[in-house]
C-alpha positions as CSV (number, residue, x, y, z in Angstrom):
1,M,-13.3,25.3,6.9
2,D,-12.3,29.1,6.1
3,N,-9.0,28.4,8.2
4,F,-8.4,25.5,5.5
5,K,-9.3,27.4,2.7
6,V,-6.8,30.2,3.7
7,K,-3.8,27.6,4.3
8,A,-4.4,26.0,1.0
9,H,-4.6,29.1,-0.9
10,R,-1.2,30.1,0.8
11,Y,0.3,26.7,0.1
12,H,-0.9,27.0,-3.5
13,A,0.8,30.6,-3.9
14,Q,3.9,29.3,-2.3
15,L,4.2,26.5,-4.6
16,D,3.3,28.5,-7.8
17,K,5.9,30.6,-6.7
18,E,8.5,27.8,-6.4
19,L,7.9,26.4,-9.6
20,S,7.9,29.5,-11.4
21,Q,11.3,28.9,-11.5
22,Y,10.9,26.2,-14.2
23,P,10.5,27.7,-17.9
24,R,9.0,24.7,-19.0
25,L,6.1,24.5,-16.7
26,N,5.7,28.3,-17.4
27,Q,5.6,27.3,-21.2
28,F,2.9,24.3,-20.3
29,Q,0.7,26.7,-18.6
30,A,0.8,29.3,-21.0
31,A,0.2,26.8,-23.9
32,T,-2.5,24.6,-22.0
33,G,-4.0,27.4,-19.6
34,V,-3.7,24.6,-16.9
35,P,-2.2,26.0,-13.9
36,K,1.5,24.7,-13.5
37,T,0.6,23.9,-9.9
38,Y,-2.3,21.5,-11.2
39,L,0.3,19.7,-13.2
40,A,2.5,19.5,-10.3
41,L,-0.1,18.3,-7.7
42,G,-1.4,15.7,-10.3
43,T,1.8,14.1,-10.9
44,G,2.4,13.9,-7.3
45,V,-1.1,12.1,-7.0
46,F,-0.8,9.8,-10.1
47,F,2.7,8.6,-8.8
48,F,1.3,8.4,-5.0
49,V,-1.8,6.2,-6.4
50,M,0.9,4.1,-8.4
51,I,2.8,3.3,-5.3
52,F,-0.1,3.1,-3.3
53,F,-1.8,0.2,-5.3
54,N,1.6,-1.3,-5.9
55,L,1.4,-0.8,-9.5
56,A,5.1,-0.1,-10.5
57,G,5.7,0.6,-6.7
58,K,8.9,-1.0,-6.5
59,L,10.4,0.9,-9.6
60,L,8.8,4.2,-8.5
61,S,10.4,4.4,-5.2
62,N,13.6,2.9,-6.4
63,L,13.6,5.7,-9.2
64,L,12.7,8.3,-6.7
65,G,15.8,7.2,-4.2
66,W,18.4,7.0,-7.4
67,I,17.2,9.6,-10.2
68,Y,17.5,12.8,-8.5
69,P,20.7,12.3,-6.4
70,A,22.4,10.3,-9.2
71,Y,21.8,13.6,-11.7
72,R,22.9,16.0,-8.6
73,S,26.3,14.1,-8.5
74,F,26.4,14.3,-12.2
75,K,26.1,18.0,-12.1
76,A,28.7,18.3,-9.1
77,L,31.2,16.2,-11.3
78,E,30.6,18.1,-14.6
79,S,30.4,21.6,-12.4
80,P,33.4,24.2,-13.3
81,V,36.1,25.1,-11.1
82,A,35.7,27.5,-8.4
83,E,37.9,28.8,-5.6
84,D,35.6,28.3,-2.9
85,D,34.8,24.7,-4.0
86,K,36.0,21.8,-1.9
87,Q,38.2,19.2,-4.1
88,C,38.1,15.6,-3.7
89,G,40.2,13.3,-5.7
90,F,38.9,9.8,-7.2
91,A,41.1,6.6,-8.0
92,T,41.5,8.2,-11.3
93,K,43.7,10.9,-12.6
94,H,40.7,13.3,-12.5
95,Y,40.0,15.5,-9.5
96,V,36.2,16.2,-9.1
97,V,35.4,19.5,-7.8
98,L,32.1,19.9,-5.3
99,T,30.2,22.8,-3.7
100,P,30.9,21.8,0.1
101,V,27.4,21.9,1.5
102,V,24.7,20.8,-1.5
103,D,27.0,17.9,-2.6
104,A,28.0,16.9,0.7
105,M,24.2,16.4,1.4
106,I,24.0,14.5,-1.7
107,F,27.1,12.3,-0.9
108,I,25.4,11.6,2.7
109,F,22.2,10.7,1.3
110,E,24.1,8.2,-1.4
111,V,25.5,6.8,1.9
112,V,22.5,6.3,3.5
113,Y,20.6,5.1,0.5
114,G,23.4,2.5,-0.2
115,F,22.8,1.2,3.5
116,V,19.0,1.4,3.2
117,A,19.4,-0.8,-0.3
118,I,21.8,-3.2,0.8
119,I,19.3,-3.9,4.1
120,E,16.7,-4.2,1.6
121,S,18.3,-6.7,-0.3
122,F,18.2,-8.9,2.6
123,T,15.1,-8.5,3.9
124,D,13.0,-8.0,1.0
125,V,11.2,-11.4,1.2
126,L,9.9,-10.5,4.6
127,L,9.3,-6.9,3.5
128,Y,7.3,-7.1,0.6
129,W,4.8,-8.7,2.3
130,F,3.8,-6.1,4.4
131,P,0.8,-4.0,3.0
132,F,2.2,-0.6,1.5
133,Y,5.6,-1.4,1.7
134,F,6.3,0.7,-1.2
135,L,4.5,3.9,-0.1
136,L,6.2,3.9,3.2
137,K,9.7,3.0,1.6
138,T,8.9,5.9,-0.7
139,L,7.7,8.1,2.3
140,F,11.0,7.3,4.1
141,L,13.2,7.9,1.0
142,L,11.5,11.4,1.0
143,W,12.3,12.1,4.5
144,L,16.0,11.3,3.8
145,M,15.9,13.4,0.8
146,I,14.2,16.5,1.6
147,P,16.4,19.2,3.3
148,S,14.0,20.7,5.7
149,F,13.5,16.9,7.5
150,N,17.4,16.3,7.0
151,G,16.6,12.5,7.5
152,A,19.9,11.5,5.5
153,V,22.4,13.4,7.8
154,I,20.2,12.1,11.0
155,I,20.9,8.4,9.9
156,Y,24.5,9.2,8.9
157,T,25.4,10.9,11.9
158,R,23.4,8.7,14.5
159,I,24.1,5.4,13.1
160,L,26.4,5.2,9.8
161,R,29.1,7.3,10.7
162,P,29.6,6.0,14.5
163,F,29.9,2.5,12.9
164,L,32.0,3.2,10.1
165,T,34.6,5.3,12.2
166,E,34.6,2.7,14.8
167,H,35.3,-0.2,12.4
168,H,37.0,1.7,9.4
169,G,40.3,-0.2,10.3
170,K,38.5,-3.5,9.7
171,I,37.3,-2.6,6.5
172,D,40.2,-1.0,5.0
173,G,42.1,-4.1,6.3
174,A,39.5,-6.2,4.1
175,F,39.9,-4.1,1.0
176,K,43.6,-3.4,1.1
177,D,44.4,-6.0,-1.6
178,Y,41.7,-4.8,-3.9
179,D,43.6,-0.8,-4.5
């Protein structure tokens, strides 16, 4: 039991350190006296319960899979030009400057998430019948999204990239009339 308390205290201190980077959370703690870690953990538990009991589970899991990557992509699109950034052009007259590592991870996640969303749209009639589907989907999205797990990179490099590399000629040919 003492070992559990030591680990819990260490994780609490680490979370407090990470959350201290956000001024709003520090202001919340100063104004209310409630530790910012309690707010973060309470919010996490609230969303877990909502998804676990499928109270807006679809909405919350889809928001998790879309909001953060979309915002990071927005920040990448609006970032100032830097010499060491990687430049990617789009079909418009504008060019977008991206930081190579972080933004590549976001785009890899978005490719994988798009693939998952397409598969889900065909299988949703069956998947929604499984108990705790949205909980499992949310955990899967977290696995894809959290850099220490590298889930999106694993799916991309082992499944999507080989498939798309092998078939890109056919895919490009199918879309050449739309360019």
